[in-house]
C-alpha positions in Angstrom: 0.0 0.0 0.0 1.3 3.5 -0.9 2.4 5.6 2.1 -0.2 8.3 1.4 -2.9 5.6 1.6 -1.6 4.4 4.9 -1.9 8.0 6.1 -5.4 8.2 4.9 -6.3 5.0 6.7 -4.7 6.4 9.8 -6.7 9.5 9.5 -10.0 7.6 8.9 -9.3 5.4 11.9 -8.6 8.5 14.0 -11.9 10.0 12.9 -14.0 7.0 13.7 -12.7 6.9 17.3 -14.4 10.4 17.6 -18.2 10.7 18.0 -18.7 14.3 19.0 -16.5 17.2 19.9 -13.9 19.2 18.1 -11.0 16.9 18.3 -11.4 15.5 14.7 -11.6 19.0 13.3 -8.5 20.0 15.2 -6.8 16.9 13.7 -7.8 17.9 10.2 -6.5 21.4 10.7 -3.3 20.7 12.6 -2.0 17.3 11.5 -3.0 16.6 7.9 -0.2 16.4 5.5 -0.3 18.5 2.3 -2.0 16.7 -0.5 -0.4 18.6 -3.4 2.9 19.5 -4.9 2.1 23.2 -5.3 5.2 25.4 -4.8 4.6 28.3 -2.4 7.0 30.8 -0.9 7.2 33.1 2.1 7.9 36.3 0.4 7.6 38.2 -2.9 10.7 37.3 -4.9 10.9 40.5 -6.8 9.9 44.1 -5.9 7.7 44.3 -9.0 5.7 41.7 -10.9 4.0 42.0 -14.2 0.7 40.6 -12.8 -0.6 40.2 -9.2 -3.5 37.8 -8.8 -5.5 38.0 -5.6 -7.1 34.7 -4.5 -6.2 31.2 -5.5 -9.7 29.9 -6.1 -11.3 28.6 -9.2 -10.7 31.7 -11.3 -7.4 32.8 -9.7 -5.8 29.5 -10.1 -6.7 29.5 -13.8 -5.4 33.0 -14.3 -2.1 32.3 -12.5 -1.5 29.2 -14.6 -2.4 30.7 -18.0 -0.5 34.0 -17.5 2.6 32.2 -16.3 2.6 30.2 -19.6 4.3 33.3 -21.0 7.8 32.9 -19.5 8.6 36.6 -20.0 5.9 37.6 -17.5 6.4 37.4 -13.7 3.2 36.5 -11.9 2.5 36.6 -8.1 -0.5 34.7 -6.7 -1.6 35.7 -3.2 -3.8 33.5 -1.1 -5.0 34.2 2.4 -5.3 30.5 3.2 -3.0 27.5 3.1 -2.6 24.2 1.3 -5.2 21.6 2.1 -4.3 18.1 3.3 -5.0 14.5 2.3 -8.4 14.3 4.0 -9.6 17.1 1.7 -9.3 14.5 -1.1 -12.1 12.4 0.4 -15.4 13.6 -1.0 -17.7 12.4 1.8 -15.8 14.7 4.2 -17.1 17.9 2.6 -19.1 19.1 5.6 -16.2 18.5 8.0 -14.0 20.9 6.1 -16.7 23.6 6.2 -16.2 23.5 10.0 -12.5 24.2 10.0 -10.4 27.3 9.3 -10.2 26.2 5.7 -13.6 28.1 5.6 -13.9 31.9 6.1 -16.9 31.1 8.2 -19.2 33.8 6.8 -22.9 34.0 7.7 -25.6 36.2 6.1 -27.3 38.9 8.1 -30.2 37.7 10.3 -33.1 37.2 7.9 -36.8 38.1 8.2 -38.2 35.6 5.9 -35.6 32.8 5.7 -33.1 30.9 7.8 -35.5 31.0 10.7 -34.4 27.5 11.9 -30.8 28.5 12.0 -29.0 30.1 15.0 -29.8 33.8 15.1 -31.7 33.4 11.8 -28.4 33.3 10.0 -27.6 30.9 7.2 -23.9 29.9 6.7 -22.2 31.0 3.5 -19.1 28.7 3.3 -16.2 30.2 1.4 -12.9 28.4 0.9 -9.8 29.8 2.6 -7.1 27.7 1.0 -5.2 27.1 -2.2 -8.1 26.1 -4.5 -10.6 28.4 -2.7 -14.1 27.2 -2.4 -13.4 24.3 -4.8 -11.7 22.7 -1.7 -14.9 22.5 0.3 -17.8 22.5 -2.2 -19.8 19.5 -3.3 -17.9 19.4 -6.6 -21.0 19.4 -8.8 -20.0 20.5 -12.3 -22.8 22.3 -14.3 -22.2 24.9 -17.0 -25.6 26.6 -17.3 -27.8 26.9 -20.3 -27.5 28.6 -23.7 -30.0 31.3 -22.8 -28.2 32.2 -19.6 -25.2 33.5 -21.5 -27.1 34.8 -24.5 -28.9 37.0 -22.0 -25.5 38.3 -20.8 -24.6 39.2 -24.3 -27.9 40.9 -24.9 -27.1 43.1 -21.9 -24.3 44.7 -23.9 -21.6 42.2 -22.9 -20.0 41.5 -26.3 -18.2 38.2 -26.4 -20.2 36.5 -23.7 -22.8 34.6 -25.7 -23.0 30.8 -25.3 -21.3 30.4 -28.7 -18.5 32.6 -27.4 -18.1 30.7 -24.1 -18.5 27.1 -25.1 -14.8 26.9 -26.2 -13.7 28.0 -22.8 -16.0 25.5 -21.0 -14.4 22.8 -23.1 -10.9 24.2 -22.7 -11.1 23.9 -18.9 -12.3 20.3 -18.7 -10.7 16.9 -18.8 -13.9 15.0 -19.4 -13.9 11.3 -18.5 -17.5 10.0 -18.9 -17.2 7.7 -21.9 -21.0 7.4 -22.4 -21.3 11.2 -22.8 -18.0 12.0 -24.5 -19.4 13.9 -27.5 -16.6 16.2 -28.8 -19.2 18.8 -29.7 -19.7 19.5 -26.0 -16.7 18.0 -24.2 -12.9 17.9 -24.2 -10.6 15.2 -22.7 -7.4 17.3 -22.7 -8.1 20.1 -20.2 -6.9 20.6 -16.6 -10.1 20.1 -14.6 -11.3 16.5 -14.1 -14.9 15.9 -14.8 -16.3 12.4 -14.0 -19.2 10.5 -12.6 -19.0 9.5 -8.9 -17.6 5.9 -9.1 -20.1 4.5 -6.5 -23.9 4.7 -6.5 -26.6 3.6 -4.1 -29.6 1.8 -5.5 -31.7 4.9 -4.7 -29.8 7.1 -7.2 -30.8 4.7 -10.0 -34.4 4.9 -8.7 -34.2 8.7 -8.9 -33.4 8.5 -12.7 -36.1 5.8 -13.2 -38.6 8.0 -11.4 -37.8 10.8 -13.8 -38.4 8.5 -16.8 -41.8 7.5 -15.3 -42.7 11.2 -15.0 -41.9 11.7 -18.6 -38.4 13.2 -18.4 -35.3 12.2 -20.4 -32.0 11.1 -18.9 -29.7 13.9 -20.2 -26.2 15.2 -20.2 -27.0 18.5 -18.6 -23.7 19.9 -19.9 -24.6 19.0 -23.4 -27.4 20.1 -25.7 -30.3 20.1 -23.2 -30.5 20.7 -19.4 -34.1 19.6 -18.9 -34.2 16.1 -17.4 -32.7 13.8 -14.8 -29.0 13.0 -14.5 -26.3 11.5 -12.3 -24.1 14.4 -11.1 -21.0 15.2 -13.0 -18.3 16.1 -10.5 -14.8 17.6 -10.3 -13.2 14.4 -9.2 -10.1 12.5 -10.2 -10.8 8.7 -9.9 -12.7 9.1 -6.6 -10.8 12.0 -5.1 -11.5 15.7 -5.1 -10.1 17.7 -8.0 -9.8 21.2 -6.7 -8.7 24.3 -8.7 -5.3 24.1 -7.0 -4.8 20.4 -8.0 -6.0 21.1 -11.5 -4.1 24.3 -12.3 -1.4 25.0 -9.7 0.7 21.8 -9.9 3.2 23.6 -12.1 6.9 24.3 -11.5 7.6 27.7 -13.2 10.3 30.1 -12.1 8.1 33.0 -13.2 5.1 32.0 -10.9 5.3 32.8 -7.2 2.5 31.4 -5.0 2.3 32.9 -1.6 0.0 31.4 1.1 -1.1 33.1 4.3 -1.1 36.5 2.5 -4.3 38.5 3.2 -4.7 41.3 0.8 -6.2 44.4 2.4 -6.1 47.0 -0.3 -5.5 47.7 -4.0 -3.0 50.5 -4.5 -4.3 53.1 -6.9 -2.2 56.2 -7.9 -3.3 59.8 -8.6 -4.0 58.9 -12.3 -6.5 56.2 -11.2 -4.1 53.3 -12.2 -3.7 50.2 -10.0 0.0 49.6 -9.3 0.0 47.0 -6.6 -1.5 45.7 -3.4 -1.1 45.8 0.3 -1.2 42.6 2.3 -0.6 41.1 5.7 1.4 38.0 6.3 2.5 36.7 9.7 1.3 40.0 11.3 3.6 42.0 9.1 2.3 44.5 6.6 3.7 44.5 3.0 3.3 46.2 -0.3 4.1 44.7 -3.7 3.9 46.4 -7.1 3.0 45.3 -10.6 3.8 46.8 -14.0 0.8 45.6 -15.9 -2.3 44.5 -13.9 -3.8 43.6 -10.5 -6.4 40.9 -11.0 -9.0 40.4 -8.2 -10.2 36.8 -8.0 -11.1 36.7 -4.3 -14.8 35.8 -4.9 -18.1 37.5 -4.8 -17.8 38.5 -1.2 -14.1 39.4 -0.9 -13.5 41.0 -4.3 -16.3 43.4 -3.6 -15.0 44.1 -0.1 -11.5 44.8 -1.5 -12.8 47.2 -4.1 -14.6 49.2 -1.5 -11.7 49.2 1.0 -9.7 50.6 -1.9 -12.1 53.5 -2.5 -13.9 51.9 -5.4 -17.6 51.6 -4.7 -20.8 53.6 -3.9 -19.9 57.1 -2.9 -22.4 57.5 -0.2 -21.4 54.3 1.5 -17.7 54.9 1.3 -18.0 58.5 2.6 -20.2 57.3 5.5 -17.3 55.1 6.5 -14.6 57.7 6.0 -13.0 56.0 3.0 -11.6 58.3 0.3 -13.6 57.8 -2.9 -11.4 56.9 -5.9 -14.3 55.8 -8.2 -18.0 55.9 -7.6 -19.3 52.5 -8.8 -22.2 50.2 -7.8 -20.0 47.6 -6.0 -21.9 45.3 -3.7 -25.2 45.6 -5.5 -26.8 42.9 -7.7 -26.2 40.1 -5.2 -27.9 36.8 -6.0 -27.9 33.3 -4.6 -29.6 30.0 -5.4 -31.7 29.1 -2.4 -33.7 25.9 -1.7 -35.3 23.8 1.0 -33.4 21.3 3.2 -36.4 19.7 5.0 -37.8 17.0 2.7 -36.9 13.6 4.2 -38.2 10.3 2.9 -38.0 7.2 5.0 -37.4 3.7 3.5 -37.6 0.2 4.8 -34.3 -1.1 3.4 -30.6 -0.4 4.2 -29.8 1.5 1.0 -28.8 4.9 2.2 -25.7 6.6 3.6 -25.7 6.3 7.4 -22.9 6.9 9.7 -22.9 3.3 10.9 -22.5 2.0 7.3 -19.6 4.3 6.6 -17.6 3.0 9.5 -17.5 -0.6 8.4 -13.9 -1.8 7.8 -14.6 -3.0 4.3 -16.0 0.4 3.3 -12.8 2.1 4.7 -10.5 -0.3 3.0 -12.3 0.0 -0.3 -11.8 3.7 -0.3 -8.2 3.6 0.8 -7.1 0.9 -1.7 -9.4 1.6 -4.7 -10.8 5.1 -4.1 -14.3 3.6 -4.5 -17.4 3.0 -2.3 -19.6 5.4 -0.3 -16.6 7.6 0.6 -16.6 8.9 -2.9 -20.1 10.4 -2.7 -19.8 14.2 -2.0 -21.9 14.8 1.1 -24.4 12.2 -0.1 -25.4 14.0 -3.3 -25.7 11.6 -6.2 -28.1 13.0 -8.9 -30.1 16.0 -9.9 -32.9 17.1 -12.2 -33.5 20.4 -13.9 -37.2 21.0 -14.5 -39.7 23.8 -15.2 -42.3 24.8 -12.7 -45.7 26.3 -13.6 -44.2 29.7 -12.9 -41.4 29.5 -15.5 -40.8 32.7 -17.5 -38.8 31.4 -20.4 -37.4 28.1 -21.8 -34.9 27.7 -19.0 -35.5 25.4 -16.0 -36.4 27.4 -13.0 -36.1 24.5 -10.5 -33.3 22.0 -9.6 -34.1 18.9 -7.6 -30.9 17.7 -5.8 -31.1 14.0 -4.8 -29.1 12.9 -1.7 -29.0 9.3 -0.4 -29.2 10.6 3.2 -30.8 13.3 5.3 -29.9 15.7 8.0 -29.9 12.9 10.6 -27.7 10.5 8.7 -24.5 11.5 10.6 -26.4 11.6 13.9 -26.1 15.4 14.0 -22.3 15.4 14.2 -21.5 17.7 11.2 -24.2 18.6 8.7 -26.6 20.3 11.1 -23.7 22.1 12.8 -22.2 23.2 9.5 -25.6 24.5 8.4 -26.2 26.2 11.8 -29.5 24.4 12.4 -30.8 24.9 15.9 -30.8 22.0 18.4 -34.6 22.5 18.9 -35.3 21.6 15.3 -32.8 18.8 15.1 -34.1 17.2 18.4 -37.7 17.5 17.4 -37.5 16.4 13.7 -34.3 14.4 13.2 -33.1 12.9 16.4 -36.1 10.5 16.6 -35.0 8.9 13.3 -31.3 8.6 13.9 -29.8 5.4 12.5 -32.9 4.9 10.3 -32.6 4.8 6.5 -33.9 7.9 4.7 -33.1 10.0 1.6 -33.8 13.6 0.6 -34.6 15.9 -2.3 -33.6 19.5 -2.0 -35.6 21.8 -4.4 -33.5 24.8 -5.4 -34.7 27.8 -7.3 -32.7 28.7 -10.4 -33.7 32.2 -11.4 -34.2 34.0 -8.1 -35.9 37.3 -8.2 -34.8 38.4 -4.7 -31.7 40.7 -4.9 -29.3 41.4 -2.1 -26.5 43.7 -1.3 -23.0 43.5 0.3 -21.6 46.4 2.2 -18.6 47.1 4.5 -19.1 47.0 8.2 -16.2 49.4 8.7 -13.0 50.4 7.0 -11.2 47.8 9.1 -10.1 45.2 6.5 -10.3 42.4 9.1 -14.0 43.0 9.8 -16.5 40.8 8.0 -18.6 42.6 5.4 -22.4 43.0 5.9 -24.0 40.3 3.7 -27.7 41.0 3.2 -29.1 38.6 0.6 -32.8 39.5 1.2 -33.9 35.9 0.8 -37.6 35.6 -0.2 -37.8 39.4 -0.5 -39.6 38.7 -3.7 -42.6 36.5 -3.0 -42.3 34.5 -6.3 -39.2 32.8 -5.0 -41.1 31.2 -2.1 -44.0 30.1 -4.4 -41.6 28.5 -6.9 -39.9 26.5 -4.1 -43.3 25.4 -2.9 -43.9 24.0 -6.4 -40.6 22.3 -6.1 -41.6 20.6 -2.9 -44.7 19.3 -4.5 -42.8 18.0 -7.5 -40.2 16.3 -5.2 -43.0 14.5 -3.4 -44.4 13.3 -6.7 -40.9 11.8 -7.4 -41.1 10.0 -4.1 -44.5 8.5 -5.1 -43.3 6.8 -8.3 -42.9 3.1 -8.5 -39.1 3.0 -8.4 -39.2 4.6 -5.0 -42.2 2.7 -3.7 -40.2 -0.5 -4.1 -38.3 0.7 -1.1 -41.4 1.6 0.9 -40.7 5.3 0.6 -42.8 7.5 2.8 -42.6 11.2 3.7 -41.2 11.9 7.2 -43.9 13.8 8.9 -42.6 15.2 12.2 -43.4 18.9 12.2 -40.8 21.6 12.4 -41.1 23.7 15.6 -42.5 27.0 14.6 -44.7 25.5 11.9 -46.9 23.3 14.2 -49.9 25.5 13.9 -50.2 24.5 10.2 -51.6 21.2 8.9 -48.7 19.0 7.9 -48.0 19.1 4.1 -50.4 21.9 3.5 -49.2 24.8 1.4 -48.9 27.0 4.4 -47.0 24.4 6.3 -44.4 24.1 3.4 -44.1 27.8 3.1 -43.3 28.0 6.8 -40.9 25.0 6.6 -39.0 26.5 3.7 -38.5 29.7 5.6 -37.1 27.7 8.6 -34.8 25.2 6.8 -33.6 27.4 4.0 -30.8 25.9 1.9 -28.1 28.1 0.5 -26.0 26.8 -2.4 -22.9 28.9 -1.9 -23.5 30.3 -5.4 -23.5 34.0 -4.6 -22.8 36.1 -7.7 -23.0 39.6 -9.1 -21.4 42.2 -6.7 -19.1 43.6 -9.4 -21.5 43.4 -12.3 -20.2 43.2 -15.8 -21.7 45.6 -18.3 -20.9 48.4 -20.8 -20.2 51.9 -19.8 -23.8 52.8 -20.6 -25.0 50.5 -17.8 -25.2 52.6 -14.6 -25.0 49.5 -12.4 -21.9 48.0 -14.1 -18.6 47.8 -12.2 -16.5 46.0 -14.9 -16.7 46.2 -18.7 -16.9 43.1 -20.9 -13.1 42.8 -20.8 -13.5 42.6 -17.0 -11.6 45.9 -16.5 -12.9 48.0 -13.7 -14.6 51.1 -15.1 -12.5 54.2 -14.7 -9.5 52.4 -13.1 -6.6 51.3 -15.3 -4.7 48.2 -14.6 -7.4 46.5 -12.5 -9.7 43.6 -13.5 -12.1 41.4 -11.5 -12.2 37.8 -12.5 -14.6 35.6 -10.5 -18.3 35.1 -10.0 -18.8 38.7 -8.8 -18.8 39.8 -12.5 -21.8 37.7 -13.5 -24.6 40.2 -14.4 -27.4 37.7 -13.8 -27.8 34.3 -12.2 -27.1 31.3 -14.5 -28.8 28.0 -14.2 -27.1 25.2 -12.1 -24.0 25.3 -9.9 -21.6 28.1 -10.7 -18.2 26.7 -10.1 -17.8 25.4 -13.7 -18.7 28.9 -14.9 -16.0 30.4 -12.7 -13.4 28.2 -14.4 -14.7 29.3 -17.7 -14.5 33.0 -16.7 -10.9 32.4 -15.7 -10.0 30.8 -19.0 -11.7 33.5 -21.0 -10.2 36.3 -18.9 -6.7 34.9 -19.4 -7.1 35.0 -23.1 -8.4 38.6 -23.0 -5.4 39.7 -20.8 -2.9 38.0 -23.1 -4.5 39.8 -26.1 -4.3 43.1 -24.3 -0.6 42.8 -23.6 0.4 41.0 -26.8 -0.3 44.2 -28.7 2.2 46.3 -26.5 
């Protein structure tokens, strides 16, 4: 057995001697060995770089890789976090990593109409703080979005951002390894980012696809010609292990690429001519400045890129002046904040041992199968196995407005050790609804709205760069979002009533959520109340540095991703998305990175 696999087995054994408490999370944080060969340094090697990239997530890793392909350019990649460890490779551990300091730990502001079943009415918004960014702790689901999503971006005045323009970049990023779907029109086998099926499936995942067929839906490649239908999930996985942005793009040995971890950028430096010329960062409690001759590229994500812009004086004039920040450029930074939201509370009991329970994962043969073959239940990311994109009766155009995410487990499946804690669900709800069914087999469907109409805003709490920003998503501010999710609940229940699921004696778990007991169980009003209590966030926040032409008063960056009115500064991450695309957004962030790298190369090739 390879030494690294012996280490994994040791880690797994250590974990399964822990039932509750923080000791396993401390073990992950303090003793895990690095799982990658990514070179990183302790200091900037030169006083001036050609390019400085802020954030080593899904976009920043792409940018750093592609720009350093030009050996004449010196590139510095700054990341506030550190390298992940071997345990991060194991997909089933996703919720554990969300409870360590690999996660920024963000929470939204207390909500009026959502997150009512979470502590202080605050949903968690996990964001990766590591080489690889959020791709190190997400569920790895790889979805591109639909043609109309991007054609709409182009119609807003964003030339070069239609689906036809972007498909080559989706393909460029991926190393597609699903032989049954390997159509060269849609897929590429030579890219950096691994895209595969999960190697292990429970019988219930097959039942989910069969249920879709019984309901009249096709089994589709949702990253191909048509999204509407049922599918096994396509994931960023390399033969049963997580394929993060860092593993895909940063395992390069280039003398012109410096990667610095533990470097928290606090400000973009802008001169009197409104040109970005470097950044300020803190590392080991020491303040530093580093310069660049060409561009600063912010790839810190929807939350932190917007935060950095505003800390640097680029943002709404009234907000910055209120905080005593000198205004460099008055732009609508922090507006246009969207998120895919859903419902966590649909649980379906079954009468056979076919789901992912804690007790089944601890069996020695299961552990050995993962360590030796990277197969078995340990390869399933948080229990998610399949999904469906469908249209509700409220749909506005040809795009699906609902996603049904199938999981071969429920909030009780780990006996309350991680999932409920990571989500911030109150003990009152867990004890009333889920503790009574611990160690019993059950599965879930999470309905998720795809074209949300509620719009949020991100603001600074103060001019202190170490303070969290104020994240106000205004979940369910628009009443249509709640009604679409109610329709999703009803469709999910219909899925459970099909013959493929009735074979397993499927029945809806009917213990009421505290706070909704005044309503008749399964009535529309009960489900509306339940959705508000057990709100699911997808960690797909987008839009706070909206892309648009100079004629768009709400735009922060132009279609070249250059910040309006500031030379030498671009934003390259999900914050530039002008509207919410369909599906999970991580594949689209890789695409944005690939396209931006080409645009930057074209800009400087001419000079």
